[in-house]
C-alpha positions as CSV (number, residue, x, y, z in Angstrom):
1,M,5.2,-29.4,22.1
2,A,6.6,-26.0,21.0
3,Q,4.7,-22.9,21.9
4,P,3.0,-20.6,19.5
5,A,5.3,-17.6,18.4
6,T,2.9,-15.1,19.8
7,T,3.0,-16.6,23.4
8,T,6.9,-16.7,23.3
9,G,7.1,-13.1,22.0
10,S,4.8,-11.7,24.5
11,A,6.2,-13.6,27.4
12,S,9.9,-12.4,26.5
13,R,8.8,-8.9,26.1
14,A,8.0,-8.2,29.7
15,P,11.6,-9.1,31.1
16,R,13.2,-6.9,28.5
17,I,11.0,-3.8,29.5
18,A,11.7,-4.6,33.3
19,T,15.5,-4.5,32.5
20,R,15.3,-1.2,30.7
21,R,13.2,0.3,33.5
22,G,15.7,-0.9,36.0
23,T,18.8,0.2,34.1
24,E,17.4,3.7,33.5
25,L,16.2,4.2,37.1
26,F,19.6,3.0,38.4
27,M,21.5,5.5,36.1
28,L,19.1,8.4,37.2
29,V,20.0,7.5,40.9
30,C,23.5,7.6,40.0
31,S,23.2,11.0,38.2
32,A,21.4,12.4,41.2
33,V,24.1,11.2,43.5
34,I,26.9,12.8,41.2
35,V,25.0,16.1,41.1
36,T,24.4,16.2,44.9
37,F,28.0,15.3,45.5
38,A,29.2,18.2,43.3
39,L,26.8,20.6,45.0
40,V,28.3,19.6,48.4
41,I,31.8,20.3,47.2
42,V,30.8,23.8,45.8
43,E,29.1,24.8,49.1
44,L,32.1,23.4,51.2
45,S,34.4,25.4,49.0
46,Q,32.5,28.6,49.0
47,E,30.4,28.6,52.2
48,Q,32.6,26.2,54.3
49,T,29.4,24.4,55.5
50,I,26.8,21.8,54.5
51,T,23.2,22.4,55.1
52,R,20.2,20.1,55.0
53,E,18.8,21.7,51.9
54,L,21.5,20.3,49.8
55,F,20.1,16.9,50.1
56,Y,16.6,18.2,49.5
57,Y,17.8,19.6,46.2
58,G,19.2,16.1,45.4
59,V,16.0,14.6,46.2
60,A,14.0,17.2,44.1
61,F,16.4,16.5,41.3
62,L,15.7,12.8,41.4
63,A,12.0,13.3,41.7
64,L,12.0,15.6,38.5
65,Y,13.8,12.9,36.4
66,G,12.0,10.1,38.0
67,A,8.8,11.6,36.8
68,A,10.6,11.9,33.3
69,H,11.5,8.1,33.5
70,F,8.0,7.2,34.3
71,G,6.8,9.1,31.3
72,V,9.2,7.3,29.0
73,R,8.5,3.8,30.4
74,R,4.7,4.8,29.9
75,W,4.8,6.0,26.3
76,A,8.2,4.7,25.0
77,P,8.8,1.5,26.9
78,Y,11.4,0.2,24.3
79,A,13.4,3.4,24.2
80,D,17.2,3.5,24.8
81,P,17.5,3.4,28.7
82,L,20.8,5.5,28.7
83,I,19.7,8.6,26.8
84,L,17.5,10.3,29.7
85,P,20.3,9.6,32.4
86,L,23.1,11.2,30.3
87,V,20.9,14.2,29.6
88,S,20.2,14.4,33.3
89,L,23.8,14.2,34.3
90,I,24.7,17.0,31.6
91,N,21.9,19.2,33.0
92,G,22.7,18.6,36.6
93,L,26.3,19.6,36.3
94,G,25.2,22.7,34.5
95,L,22.9,23.7,37.4
96,V,25.9,23.1,39.8
97,M,28.1,25.2,37.8
98,L,25.6,28.0,37.5
99,H,25.1,27.9,41.3
100,R,28.9,28.2,41.6
101,L,29.1,31.4,39.5
102,D,26.1,32.8,41.2
103,L,28.1,32.6,44.4
104,A,30.9,34.7,42.8
105,P,30.9,38.4,43.4
106,V,31.3,39.7,39.8
107,V,28.7,37.7,37.9
108,G,25.7,39.7,38.7
109,A,22.1,38.5,38.6
110,P,21.5,34.9,39.6
111,F,20.8,32.4,36.9
112,T,20.3,29.1,38.8
113,G,16.7,29.9,39.8
114,K,15.7,30.8,36.3
115,Q,17.5,27.6,35.0
116,I,15.7,25.4,37.4
117,V,12.5,26.7,36.4
118,F,13.6,26.2,32.6
119,T,14.7,22.6,33.5
120,T,11.4,21.8,35.1
121,A,9.4,23.3,32.1
122,G,11.6,21.4,29.7
123,V,11.0,18.0,31.4
124,V,7.2,18.7,31.4
125,L,7.3,19.5,27.6
126,F,9.5,16.4,27.2
127,I,6.8,14.4,28.7
128,L,4.1,16.0,26.6
129,V,5.9,15.4,23.4
130,L,6.1,11.7,24.3
131,A,2.4,11.5,25.2
132,F,1.2,13.1,22.0
133,V,3.7,12.0,19.4
134,K,2.6,8.4,19.0
135,D,4.6,7.8,15.7
136,H,7.4,9.8,14.5
137,R,6.4,8.8,11.0
138,T,3.3,11.1,11.2
139,L,5.6,14.2,11.4
140,A,6.6,13.5,7.8
141,Q,3.1,14.3,6.6
142,Y,3.8,18.0,7.8
143,G,7.2,18.2,6.3
144,Y,6.6,21.3,4.3
145,T,4.4,22.9,6.8
146,C,7.2,22.5,9.4
147,G,9.7,23.9,6.8
148,F,7.7,27.1,6.3
149,I,7.1,27.7,9.8
150,G,10.9,26.9,10.7
151,L,12.1,29.4,8.1
152,A,9.7,32.1,9.4
153,L,10.9,31.6,13.0
154,L,14.5,31.6,11.7
155,A,14.0,34.9,9.9
156,L,11.7,36.7,12.3
157,P,14.2,38.2,14.7
158,G,16.2,39.7,11.9
159,L,13.3,41.4,10.4
160,L,12.1,42.9,13.8
161,P,13.5,46.3,15.3
162,S,16.9,45.9,17.0
163,S,15.3,47.4,20.2
164,I,13.4,44.1,20.7
165,S,15.7,41.6,19.0
166,E,19.3,42.5,19.4
167,A,21.6,41.3,22.2
168,N,25.4,41.3,22.2
169,G,25.3,42.3,18.6
170,A,23.3,39.4,17.2
171,K,19.6,39.7,16.4
172,L,18.5,36.4,17.8
173,W,15.7,37.2,20.3
174,I,12.3,38.3,20.6
175,N,12.3,40.3,23.8
176,L,8.7,41.0,25.0
177,G,10.0,42.6,28.4
178,F,8.6,40.0,30.8
179,L,9.6,37.0,28.4
180,S,12.5,36.6,25.9
181,I,12.4,34.0,23.3
182,Q,15.0,32.7,20.8
183,P,12.9,31.2,17.9
184,G,15.8,29.8,16.1
185,E,16.2,27.1,18.9
186,F,12.7,25.8,17.9
187,A,13.2,26.4,14.1
188,K,16.1,23.9,14.0
189,I,13.8,21.0,14.9
190,L,11.0,22.1,12.5
191,L,13.6,22.4,9.8
192,L,15.0,19.0,10.6
193,V,11.5,17.5,10.0
194,F,11.3,19.1,6.7
195,F,14.8,18.1,5.5
196,A,14.2,14.5,6.4
197,S,10.8,14.4,4.8
198,F,12.1,16.2,1.7
199,L,15.1,14.0,1.3
200,V,12.9,10.9,1.6
201,S,10.7,11.9,-1.2
202,K,13.5,13.4,-3.4
203,R,16.4,11.0,-2.7
204,E,16.8,10.2,-6.3
205,L,17.3,13.9,-7.1
206,F,20.6,13.6,-5.0
207,T,21.7,10.2,-6.1
208,T,21.6,10.6,-9.9
209,A,25.2,11.1,-11.0
210,G,26.0,13.7,-13.7
211,K,29.5,14.0,-15.8
212,R,32.4,12.1,-14.4
213,F,35.6,14.4,-13.9
214,L,38.8,13.4,-12.0
215,G,37.3,10.0,-11.1
216,V,34.2,11.5,-9.4
217,D,30.8,11.5,-10.5
218,W,29.6,15.2,-9.9
219,P,25.9,16.0,-9.5
220,R,24.1,17.4,-12.2
221,P,24.0,21.4,-12.3
222,R,20.1,21.4,-12.1
223,D,20.2,19.0,-8.8
224,L,22.4,21.7,-7.0
225,A,19.3,23.9,-6.5
226,P,18.7,22.6,-2.8
227,V,22.1,23.1,-1.7
228,L,22.2,26.6,-3.3
229,V,19.1,27.7,-1.5
230,A,20.4,26.4,1.9
231,W,23.7,28.4,1.2
232,L,21.8,31.7,0.3
233,L,19.7,31.1,3.5
234,S,22.7,30.7,5.6
235,I,24.3,33.8,4.2
236,G,20.9,35.6,4.8
237,I,21.1,34.7,8.3
238,V,24.4,36.2,8.7
239,V,23.2,39.5,7.0
240,L,20.0,39.6,8.8
241,E,20.8,38.4,12.4
242,K,24.8,39.1,12.5
243,D,25.1,35.6,13.8
244,L,27.7,32.9,12.6
245,G,26.5,30.2,14.8
246,T,23.1,29.7,13.6
247,S,24.1,30.1,10.0
248,L,26.8,27.2,10.5
249,L,24.4,25.0,12.3
250,F,21.8,25.5,9.5
251,F,24.0,24.8,6.7
252,G,25.8,22.0,8.5
253,I,22.5,20.2,9.2
254,V,21.7,20.4,5.4
255,L,25.0,18.9,4.3
256,V,25.0,15.9,6.9
257,M,21.3,14.9,6.0
258,I,22.3,14.9,2.4
259,Y,25.4,12.9,3.1
260,I,23.3,10.3,5.2
261,A,20.6,10.1,2.5
262,T,23.0,9.6,-0.5
263,E,26.4,8.4,1.1
264,R,28.1,10.6,-1.5
265,A,31.0,12.5,0.0
266,V,30.9,14.9,-3.1
267,W,27.9,16.7,-1.6
268,V,30.0,17.4,1.5
269,F,32.8,18.7,-0.6
270,L,30.6,20.8,-2.7
271,G,28.9,22.2,0.5
272,L,32.0,22.9,2.4
273,S,33.4,24.6,-0.5
274,M,30.4,26.9,-0.8
275,F,30.6,27.5,3.0
276,A,34.3,28.7,2.6
277,L,33.3,31.1,-0.1
278,G,30.4,32.3,2.2
279,C,32.8,32.9,5.0
280,V,35.3,34.9,2.7
281,L,32.3,37.2,1.7
282,A,31.1,37.6,5.1
283,F,34.5,38.6,6.4
284,N,34.9,41.3,3.6
285,L,31.4,42.7,4.2
286,F,30.7,42.6,7.8
287,S,32.6,44.3,10.5
288,H,31.5,42.0,13.3
289,V,32.6,39.0,11.4
290,Q,36.0,40.6,11.1
291,A,36.1,41.4,14.7
292,R,35.5,37.8,15.7
293,V,38.1,36.2,13.1
294,N,40.8,38.8,14.2
295,T,40.1,37.8,18.0
296,W,40.5,34.1,17.0
297,L,43.7,34.7,15.2
298,D,45.4,36.8,18.0
299,P,43.3,36.1,21.3
300,L,46.2,37.6,23.3
301,A,46.2,41.1,21.5
302,E,45.2,44.2,23.5
303,G,41.5,45.2,23.2
304,S,38.2,44.7,24.8
305,Q,36.9,42.4,22.1
306,N,39.7,39.9,23.2
307,D,39.2,40.0,26.8
308,Q,36.5,37.3,26.9
309,L,38.5,34.6,24.9
310,R,41.8,35.5,26.5
311,T,40.5,35.3,30.1
312,G,38.8,32.0,29.2
313,L,42.0,30.4,27.9
314,F,44.0,31.6,30.9
315,G,41.4,30.2,33.2
316,M,41.6,26.7,31.5
317,A,45.6,26.9,31.4
318,N,45.2,27.7,35.2
319,G,43.0,24.6,35.8
320,G,45.7,22.4,34.1
321,I,45.2,18.7,34.0
322,G,43.4,18.2,37.4
323,G,41.6,21.5,37.8
324,S,41.5,23.9,40.6
325,G,38.6,22.1,42.2
326,L,35.0,23.1,42.2
327,G,34.4,26.5,43.9
328,S,38.1,27.1,43.9
329,G,38.8,28.7,40.8
330,M,38.1,32.2,39.3
331,P,35.8,31.5,36.4
332,N,33.8,34.5,37.2
333,L,36.5,36.7,35.6
334,T,35.4,35.5,32.2
335,S,32.3,37.5,31.0
336,W,29.3,35.2,30.1
337,A,30.7,32.2,31.9
338,V,27.2,31.2,32.4
339,S,26.4,30.7,28.7
340,D,29.0,31.2,26.0
341,F,32.0,30.2,28.3
342,I,30.6,27.7,30.6
343,I,32.7,25.1,29.1
344,S,35.9,27.2,30.0
345,A,34.4,27.5,33.5
346,I,34.3,23.8,33.7
347,G,37.8,23.3,32.2
348,E,39.2,25.5,34.9
349,E,37.7,23.9,37.9
350,L,37.6,20.3,36.8
351,G,40.7,20.4,34.7
352,L,41.4,18.7,31.4
353,V,40.3,15.4,33.0
354,G,36.8,16.8,34.0
355,L,36.3,18.3,30.7
356,M,37.1,15.2,28.8
357,A,34.8,13.3,30.9
358,L,31.9,15.7,30.2
359,L,32.7,15.5,26.5
360,M,32.7,11.7,26.7
361,V,29.2,12.0,28.4
362,Y,28.1,14.0,25.4
363,L,29.7,11.5,22.8
364,L,27.9,8.7,24.5
365,L,24.6,10.7,24.1
366,M,25.2,11.2,20.3
367,M,26.4,7.6,19.9
368,R,23.0,6.3,21.3
369,G,21.1,8.7,19.1
370,L,23.1,7.5,16.1
371,R,22.5,4.0,17.1
372,S,18.8,4.5,17.0
373,A,19.0,6.1,13.7
374,L,20.7,2.9,12.5
375,A,18.4,0.5,13.9
376,V,15.1,2.1,12.9
377,R,13.5,0.7,10.0
378,D,11.9,3.6,8.1
379,S,13.9,6.0,6.0
380,F,12.4,9.1,7.5
381,G,13.3,7.9,11.1
382,K,16.8,7.2,10.0
383,L,17.5,10.6,8.5
384,F,15.5,12.4,11.5
385,A,17.3,10.5,14.2
386,G,20.6,11.3,12.4
387,G,19.8,14.8,12.1
388,L,18.8,15.2,15.8
389,S,22.0,13.5,16.9
390,F,24.3,15.6,14.6
391,T,22.5,18.7,15.9
392,I,23.8,18.0,19.4
393,A,27.3,17.1,18.1
394,L,27.7,20.3,15.9
395,Q,26.5,22.7,18.7
396,L,29.0,21.0,21.0
397,F,31.8,21.3,18.4
398,V,31.1,24.9,17.7
399,V,31.0,25.8,21.4
400,A,34.1,23.9,22.5
401,G,35.9,24.9,19.4
402,G,35.2,28.6,20.1
403,V,36.2,28.6,23.7
404,T,39.4,26.8,23.0
405,G,40.3,28.9,20.0
406,L,40.0,26.1,17.4
407,I,37.4,28.2,15.5
408,P,36.1,31.7,15.7
409,M,33.5,32.2,18.4
410,T,29.9,32.0,17.7
411,G,26.5,32.6,19.5
412,L,25.6,29.0,20.2
413,T,25.5,27.5,23.6
414,A,26.2,24.2,25.0
415,P,23.0,21.7,25.0
416,F,21.6,21.3,28.5
417,L,24.7,22.9,30.0
418,A,24.5,26.6,29.5
419,A,22.0,29.1,30.8
420,G,19.3,29.8,28.4
421,G,15.5,29.0,28.3
422,S,14.8,28.7,24.8
423,S,17.7,26.3,24.3
424,M,16.6,24.1,27.2
425,L,13.1,23.8,26.0
426,A,14.1,23.1,22.4
427,N,16.6,20.6,23.4
428,Y,14.2,18.5,25.6
429,V,11.9,18.4,22.6
430,L,14.6,17.2,20.6
431,V,15.7,14.4,23.1
432,A,11.8,13.4,23.3
433,L,11.7,12.9,19.6
434,L,14.9,10.9,19.6
435,L,13.5,8.5,22.3
436,R,10.4,8.2,20.2
437,I,12.6,7.0,17.3
438,S,14.5,4.8,19.5
439,D,11.3,3.3,20.9
440,A,10.3,2.5,17.3
441,A,13.6,1.0,16.5
442,R,13.8,-1.3,19.5
443,R,10.1,-2.3,19.6
444,P,9.8,-5.9,18.5
445,Q,7.8,-6.4,15.2
446,A,4.3,-7.6,15.8
447,P,4.2,-11.2,14.8
448,A,2.2,-11.8,11.5
449,K,-1.2,-13.3,11.7
450,P,-1.2,-17.0,11.3
451,K,-2.4,-17.9,7.7
452,Q,-4.3,-20.8,7.0
453,Q,-2.4,-23.8,8.0
454,Q,-1.0,-25.5,4.8
455,A,-0.6,-29.4,4.4
456,P,2.9,-30.8,4.5
457,I,4.4,-31.1,1.1
458,A,4.3,-34.9,1.1
459,E,0.5,-34.6,1.7
460,A,-0.1,-31.6,-0.7
461,H,-2.3,-32.2,-3.8
462,T,-0.7,-32.0,-7.2
463,E,-1.9,-28.7,-9.0
464,L,-1.6,-28.5,-12.6
465,V,-0.8,-24.9,-14.1
466,E,-1.5,-24.1,-17.7
467,R,1.3,-22.7,-19.7
468,P,0.6,-19.1,-20.8
469,R,0.2,-18.7,-24.7
């Protein structure tokens, strides 16, 4: 006799959860082994010795992410088991590279200790988000509130005095002396919540076709208002904060989420055209934009503004295909190798092969996020997960494109890899929300309550229905 559906579903659920737990834990152990082995190579190259402390660091690393693993399996048991190990591997390699740069004589103040503190705080925040955000759909109820707070955080550094907000020519920080915060990192998550909830509620605004021209259905002029507002805000970021990276990230997220919601490439064309116009205006109005574009066009020209990009390119060229080896290169000759140019430092010591492997790990992380976006059932979750995944992708593209000379340099940093407390904390919140959506996408649907059992058709009574008059 067949078992009821509820019994079968509950019996098959336990093995699947156990498999996910085992997969995630095994991958975390592999990540800890790789990070510890990389740390041993750095110590052998720089200090010519191996101490027992290195293995303690590896155990501590595994214990930290083991706590994150149990948090995921406690509050998001159906979540993708590969996302957390991928994040741990990227973060661990970033810590190894920061430690290697701290051993160099020219870098200056050590960064590894601070980054370990920020990583630990990020994992704690990651667990708290999973524990308190039970359902990602509840965030949609606060969409406009998140949008207002996000815009306020984004604009705040630009409105503050330069003495407490400016660093390296860009006004991105709030420096309180004992604490420095980059509010734009948290603003991007709040704005993603707003964009997703807004596009779900106003989707027909962007899908309505206007006049047809050149075989394309163009949007109606009155429907262009949201894109125009986003464009003006991105230009305002360049004016107030002198930062190209945040402006590009903000406007890029808007365009991609509109495309995900409508599947109409005409919005991307219009957005890119407006962004190109904004770039021309920014180049003609702001000297710092001109300096970055000129450096991009001729990185080998004489001048202190070109030193950073030039030394980074020479370092990667020196690494070649196989790299100079961890701890055997000279990435410390590039200024800000711990943050803006950590990609070039990895390219120098691990070579093209190592750099491509790192980019593949990032690619896997984005793919697993997009897979969750495709699988989740609600429209808000699809847009939100797609936006979260694309945020990581766009940040990586801008950073890697800048250090390789593909595009002009911006102020963004590689997620989980480069030094930076605000970026680390915000990205762990981003991953926690992505895992929350992944859990919802993979969670089996609860079986419907059994209705009153009906008699077979052969035994059912005939029912007469009166024709309506």
